[in-house]
N, C-alpha and C positions, 0 to 999 in steps of 0.2 A: 795343288793349283793355287798360287798366291792371290790374295784378295787386294784389289786396287780401289774399289769403290765401296764405302760403308754407308748404307742408307739407314736412317733412323727416323722412327716415328717421334712425335712430340708429346702430345697429351698422354699422361700416365705412363710414358716411357722416360721422359726427361723431367717433367714436372707434374704435380698433382692436378687433376681435372675432374674426374668422375665424382669425387666426394662433394664438390661444389654443385654439380648437377643433381646429386642425390639429395642434398639439402634443399635445392630449389624444388625438386619434385615433391618432397615432404611438405614444404610450405604451400605448394599448389593443392595437394590432397587435403590439407586442413582448410584451405579456402573454399573448396567445393564440397566440403563435408555435408552441408545441408541438402545436397542433391544426389550424392553417391557415397557409398562407404569407401574406405581407403583402398581396398583391393580393386574394386570396380573402377574407381577413378584412375588408378595407376595403369590398369590394363587398357582402359580406353585411351589414355594419353599415349601409351606406347604404340598402340595400333595406329593412331593418327600421326604420330611422329614418323613411323615407317612409311605410311601412305604419302606423307608430304615430302619425303626425301627427294623425289624426282622434281618437285616444284621449288623447294627452298634449299636443298642441299643439307649440309651438316653444320652444326655450331649453335651458339647461344641464341642468335637471332631466329633461326629456324625453330629452335626449342620454344622460344617465346610465342611465336605465331601459333605453334601447335597447342600451347597451353590455352591461348585465347579461344581457338577453335574447339578444343575439348570442353572448356567451360561453357561455351555457347551450346554445344550438343547436349551437355548434361542438364543445364539450367534453362535453356530456351530463352524466352522473353523475360523470364524472371531474373536473369543475371543483372545485377545493378552495375552502374557505371563505376562505382567505387571498387568493385571486384576487378574490372578491367584495368583500372589504374594500379591496383595492387599487383596484378600479373605483370604489367609493364615494369613495375619497380623490381620485381623478382628477376626479370630479364636483365635490367640494368645492373643489378647486383652481380649477376653471372658475368657480365662483360667487364666489371670492375674488380673482380676478385684478384688478390695478389698472386704473383707467380711464385710458387713454392717448389723449389727443386727437390727431386728425390735425393735420398742420402748418397753422397759420394759422386754425384753426376759430373761435377766439374773435373775432378781428378780422372774419372773414367773417360771423359771425352778427350782430355789431353793425351791420355795414353792411346786412345783409338786414332787420334789425329797423327800420331807417330807411325801408325800402321797402314794408313790409306787415306784417301780423300773422303771427307765427311760431307754427306748431302742430307739435308732435312727433307723428308717426304711426309707431308701431313695433310689431312683433310680439314675442312672447316671454313669459316668465314675469313676471307683474305685479310681484312684490316685487323680483326681480332688476333689472328695467328701472328701477324707481323708485330703487333703491339706486345704480345706475350714473348716473342723471341727477343725483341729489343730489351724488355724488362728482365729477361733471364740472364743477360750478360754473357751469353754463350755464342752469340752470332759470329764473332771473329774466328771461331774454330771451324766453321763450315765453309767448304768450297762453294756450295750452292744451296739454295732453298727452293723447294718445289711445293707450293700450296695447291692442292688439286681438289677437284670436285668429288672424286671417288678414286678408290684404288682397285684397279683391275690389272690383269696380266699386261694388257696393252699400255697401261699407264707406266709400268716398270720398263717395258721395252723402250718406250720413248725416253724415259729418264736415262737408261743405260746408253742409248744412242747419243743423247745430248752431251753426255760426259765422255764419250768415246771409250766405253768400257764393254767388253764382252760379258754376257750374263754370267758365265762361270767364273768371272773374276769379281763378282759383286755379291754382297750380302745385304739383306734387309732385316732389321730388328725392330720389334714392337710388341705391344700388348694385345693386339687383335689377331686371332687366328684367321678370321675371315678377310680382313683388309690388309694386314701386314705380311702374313706368312704364305698363305695359299696362293695368292696371285704372284708373289715373287718367285715361288717355286715353279709355278706354271710358266713364268717368263724365262726360266732357266737359271735363276740365281739360287743362292742359299738363303734360308729363312730361319731366323732365331726368334722363338716365341718366349716372351717374358710376361707371364700372366700376372694380373693384379686382381685383388679381391672384389672390386666393384665393377666388373665388366658389364657393359650394356648387353642385354640379351641379343640384340641385333648383330653384335660382333662375334658371337660365339659360334664356333664351327668345330667339327671333329678333326683332331690332329692326325696327320699322316702317320702310318705305321711303317717303321723300318725304312724310312726315306733317307737316302745317303746324304741329301743336302739339307736336312732338317735337324735342328737341335732345340730342345727346350732348356731354358736357363732360369735359374732362380732370381737373377738380377742382372742388370745391364753390365755391372762390373765384371761379370764372367765372360762377356763377349770377347775382350781382347785375347784371353787364353785360347778360345776356340779358333779365333782368326790365326793366331800363331800356330796352332796345331794344324790347321788347314795348309798353311804355307810351308 
């Protein structure tokens, strides 16, 4: 069954992202060290991040608000204003980090664009994701860009309908089993999982076993071969 629509995640699929969040989390843990040890601070931060997703969504701005809330929970009224200013600075650094493409992404996207229509399907803050895409220099290769609040099966159903593509003619590729692969499979498409070493625990899920529409790849550069094999 030939593939017509190739949906791609952005963060940590096309360019580096989690390593900047990891650095920000480390800076935050050091800041709140007087009130909690490293492990406890990180665990509380992750719990608050997940709790806040329904309020703030995904992205650096949500992460910054969760850092402030965590610091207040850990330190209470003892938290100095200077610490809040430092947290805001950490958040601004996250928003301003350079866009660093993963190895070979430009060439891989050019090859993929010759095999089907490319659509970017990514979560996060609208403005920040638009800025990163513009800075990447990859925008001209995409037929469309979908910046969504979350990725569920119904999200992909809407995307496929918008681009006039039957699910069995579509593939979604990304680094999150929870957000990129499983909902795309549920929607009837193919899913390619490209793991990366700094995966956020919230995005981890069990891979399907012997699923005919699932493939784990070592890198995005392997996706064109799978698409050609499908076709």
